N, C-alpha and C positions, 0 to 999 in steps of 0.2 A: 205375608208380605216378603218379597224377595229383597236381596241386599241392595239392588239398584234403586228400588223404590224407597228403601230406608234412607239411602244417601240423599235422594232427591228431597224427601220430606225434611231431613235434617238441614239441608241447605236452605230450603224455603223458611224453616223455623228461624234460622240464624239471621235472616234478613231484617227482622225487627230490631236487631241490635247493630248490625253493620250498615243498615240503610243502603244496601247495594244488591243488585241482581246477582246472587251468589251462584245460581245455576249457570248463567251466562259466563260468570267469572271462572267457574270450575271447568266448564267445557273449553272455552277459549284459552284459559290460563294453563290447562294441562298441556295442550299442544305447544303453546309458546314457551312454557317452561321446559318441556322436553327439548324443543329446539335450542333454547339458550344453554341448557345443561350440556347437550351434545356438542354444540359449537364452542362453548367455553372450554370443555375438556379437550376438544381438538386444538383450540388456541393454546392451552397450557402445554399440550404435547409438542406443538410447534415451537413454543418458547423454550422448552427443555432441549429440543433438538438444536436450535440455534445456539443456546448457551453452552452446549457440550460438543457440538460438531464444528463450530465456526469460530475463528479467532475473534477476540473482542473488537479489534480495529475494523475487521471486515464487516462484522455485524453492525457496528456504529455507522459505517458508510451506507449499508443497506437501509438502515432506519432513516438516515438523512435523506436519501433519495425518495423513499416512500413518503416522508414528511412534505417534501416539496411537491410531490405528485398529489398528495392530499390537498394542498393549497390550490394547485392548478385545477383540481376537479370542481372548483366553484363554477367554472365555465359551463359545466354540464347541467346546470339548473337543478340542483339537488332538491329544491323545495317542491318540485313537481310530484314527488312521491306522496307527500302529505296531501296535496291538492287532489290526487287521484283517489285516495282513501275516502275523502269527503264526498266527491262526486259519485263514486260507485256506491257508497252507502246510501245515497239518495236516489239510486236506481238507474244511473247513466253508466252503462258498462262498456260503451264503445269508444273510449278515448285513448286506448293504449297505443294504437298505431300513430295517431297524430302527435301524441305527447313524445313518443320515441323519436319521431322525425325532428321535432323541435329541439329535443335534448342533444341529438347527434349534431345538428347544425351548429349549436352553440359550443358543443364539446370540441369541435375542430379548433376553436380558438385556444383551448388548453394545449392541444397538440402543437400549435404554432409556437406558443411560449416555451414549451418543452424543447422544441428545435432551437429556439434562441438560447436556452441554457446549454444545450449541446455545443452551440457555437462559442459560447463564453468559455466553456472548459476546453474547447479546441485551442483557443487563444492562450489558455493557461497550461496547455500541454498535459492535460489529465485524461489519458486515453480511456481509462475505466469509466469515468463519469460521462465522457462523450457518448459511449455506447449505451450507457444506462438511460440517458435522457432521449436518445434516438429511439430506443425501444418504447419508452414511455409515450413518446409523441405518437406512435402508431396506435397504441391501445387506449389512450386517454379518452377519445370521443366515445368509445364503446363500453368500456368495462363497468363504469358506474351507471351509465344510462340504461343498461339492460336490467337493472334491479327493479324497474317499475312493475314487474310481475308480482313482487311481494305486496305492493300497495293494492293491486286488484283483488287479491285474496283477502287482505285485511278489510277492504271496503265491503266485501260480501260476507264478512265474518266467518269465512271458511279457513280457520286458522290451521286446521290439519294440513291443508294443501300448501299453505305458505311454509309451515314447518317442514314438511316432507321435502320440498324443493330446496330450502335453505340448508337443511342437514346434508342433502346430497351434494350440494355445491361445496360446503365447508369441509366435509370429511374427505371428499375426493381431492380437493385442492391441497389439503394438508398432507395427504398421502403422497401426492406428486411432489410437493416441496420437500418432504422428509427424504424421499428416495433421491431427489436431486442433491440434497445436502450430503447424503451418504456417498454419492458418486463423485461429487466435485465440490471444491471450495471457491470456484470461479464466480465472482459476484455477478457478472453479466449473465451467465447461464442461469443462476439462481433467480435473478429478476425476470428473465425471459420465461422461466417456468411459472413464476408467480402470475405474470400478466396473462400468459396463454391459458393457464388452467382456469382462472376466475372468469375470463372473458368468454371462453367457449362453453363452459358449464352454464353460465348465466344465459347465454344465447339459447341453449337447449331448453332451459326452463321458460324463457320468454316465449319461444315459439309454441311450446306446449300450452302456455296460458292463453296466447292469442287465439288459439282454436276455440277456447271457451268463451271468448268475447263475441256476443251475438251480432253486434253491428259495429261499424267503423265510421265515425264521423268526427269532425273537428268541433270540440267544445271550447269556444273562445273564453268563456268565463273561467274554466279550469286552467287553461294555459295562462291566462292573465294572472290569476291568483297564484299559480305555481311560480310565475316569474317574480311576483312580489315576495313570496316565501324564499325564493332562491337568493334574491338580493339581501333579504334579512339574514340568510345563512352565511353570507360572505365573511363577515367579521368573526363569527363563531368558528368557521372552518380555518381561518387564518390563525386565530388565537389558539386553536386546538393543536396546531403544529408549530406555533412560534417558539414554544419552550424547547423543542427538539432542535430547531434550526439555530436558535441562539446558543444552546449548549454546544452544538457542533462548532459554532464560531468562537465562543469564549474558551471552551475546555477541551474540544477535540472529540474524535470518534469513540475513544475508550470510555470516557465519562458519559457520553451519550448512551452507549451500550448498557452501562450500569444503571443509568436513570430509567431507561425503557424497561429493563428487567425488574426494577423495583416497582414499577407501576403495573406490570403485566398481571400478577395474581389478583391485585385489588380491582383493576379494571374488569377482569373476568367476573368477579363477584358482583360488581355494579351492573354488568350487562344482564344478569339474571333478572333484574328489576325493570329493565327497559321494556319488558313485556307490557307494563302498565300503559304505555303510550298507544300501541296498536289496539289494546283492549278497550281503552277509554275513548279513543277518537270517534269510532262509529257510534257509540252510545251517546256521547256528548253532542254529536251532530244532530241527534234526534230529539234531545231533551231541551226544554226551555231553560234559559240562564238562571232564573230565580230558583228553579227546582235543584239545579246543580249547586248553587251557592248555599242552599239551605243545609246541605249535609257535607259538602266537600272539606271544609276546614277541620271538622271533627275527625274525618277519615284520615286526613294528612297527619294530624297529631297522633292518632293510634298507630299509623304506619311508622312514624319516626320512633316512637317508643318501642315498637317491635324489633327494629333493626339495630338498636344500640347494642344488645348482647352479641350480635353477629360481629360487630366491630371489635369488641373486647376479645372474643374468641380468636379472631384473626391475629390480633396483637400477640396473643400467647403462642399461637402456632407458627407464626412467621419464621422464627429462627430455625425450627426443624424443617420447614418447607424449603428454605433456601439451602441449608446444609445438605439436604438429601437430593434435591432436584437441580439446584443451581450452585454447586460447590465453588465455582470460579467467581461467583458474584456475592459472596457473603458480606461484602462491604455495603451492599444495597439494603440490608435488613432494616436498619433504623429508618431509612428513607421510606420503605414500604409500609412500616408500622405507622408512621406519621401520616402518610398519604391516605390511609383509610378514613380519616376525618373528612376529607373532601368528598369521598364517595357517600358517606353517611348523610351528608348535607345535600348531596345531589339527588338521591333517590326520591325523597318526597316531592321534588320539583317536577317530576315526570308527568303526573296527572294534571298539575297546574298548567303546564305548557300545553297539554292536550286540549284544555278548555279554550284557551285563546285561539288555537288552530281551528278547532271545531266551529267556533262562532265567527271565524273570519275577522277577528279584531286586529285589523292591519296596523292601526296606530300603536296599540299596546305591544303587538309583536315587534314592530320596528324598535320601540323603546328598549325592550328586553334584549333583542338580538344584537343591538349595537352597543348598549351601555355596558353590559357585562364583559363582552370580548375586549372592548376598548380598555376597560378597567384592568383586565388580565394582562394585556400587552403592556400597559403602563407600569403595572407592578413588576412584570418580568424584566423590563428595561432597567428598573431601579434595583430590584432584589437579586436577580440572577448574577450580574457582575460582582455584587458585593458578597453574596453567600453561596454562589455556585448552585449545586443541586438542591440544597436546603432552600435557597431563594426561589427556585422553580416550584417546589412543593408548597411553600408558604403562599406563593401567588395563586396556586390552584385553590387552596382552602379559602383565602380571602375572597376570591372571585365567586365561589359557590355561596358564601354568606351574602354577598351583595346581590346575587341573582335571586336567591330565595326570598330575601326581604323585598326586592322589587316585584316579584311575582305576587306575593301576598298582598302588597299594597295595591297593585293594579286590579287584581281580582276582586278585592273588597269594595272598590269604588266603581266597578262596572255596573252599568244599568241596561 
């Protein structure tokens, strides 16, 4: 028996304990983990470059602009990606062109709002931010809309293709940005490099994927469901950036830079587990709800117990990580150590959310997608002015607790 067959037999044997298709998990998980490891390393390298090559104030302004751009990206119907995974998993591969057209039309609205922000800063005589938001206005309709190629490969369970494209995009974009940082400290040029690199690299991947889509027709159900999911995402996307915008307003760009660097290593750890969503969604789309409910909660408990030591290890290593890689930001060490709690609570929620998306439980999704973000914004408005960065981190932790409890409650009562 060769080594490949032994591994296969071991994975099949382990299924009686895990109650999970371990062969599928190993195949898809390998490529998605490889993607996340490479992209996380690229993200860490980029964070190191920003921390050591750019003044704190300039980096704070950069993050402020990207935070507002992140909010404006709600117009590009981000929920379409999840809808595509579901419909492709069920055999309908020809939706890419129609979905892209829909996303581009709505994305123009984000560009218009960005022009409005440029006008606002024109009235306030801030030349740098005028040009930043003019650049964003040009690229906003396209940059995120083109990511639908990822969902096509997820729906077909061809995770190797998704990983290959995303690694190409991430690594190439990071190289371009690092070179730009070495050559200039001009914020406008840095942002131009950011938008150009991601937009054109994603365009290449989208066109390559479109050739693999055998038919092109408009799936009204997918577009309708994608719009529902996009509406659900609005509050989450706003709350995800609200902490940064409020920190800019209350404490200024230097504090915002420290906060973002405190979160960066921890968020990259958390991103390694986001693979659970694309792995789970096609499988859950095919399985009956009762079968999922029979084993899901035990799996979540095991996952939570497995990741606790990871959090403890990070708390121990964080001082060395910051002193070596981010020497100008050592004040962020305690913030980063405390923030790991939020990520540990977030990770087990990923497959829970995938069940709701796979089963098109619109009512439950609306409840989750609006309740938790509203709670986070409310907590930020109270805690951030009082406690500064600590208040922002406490808001993140409390929000994850609320979201976890809500998901568990809703999934247990679903029929």
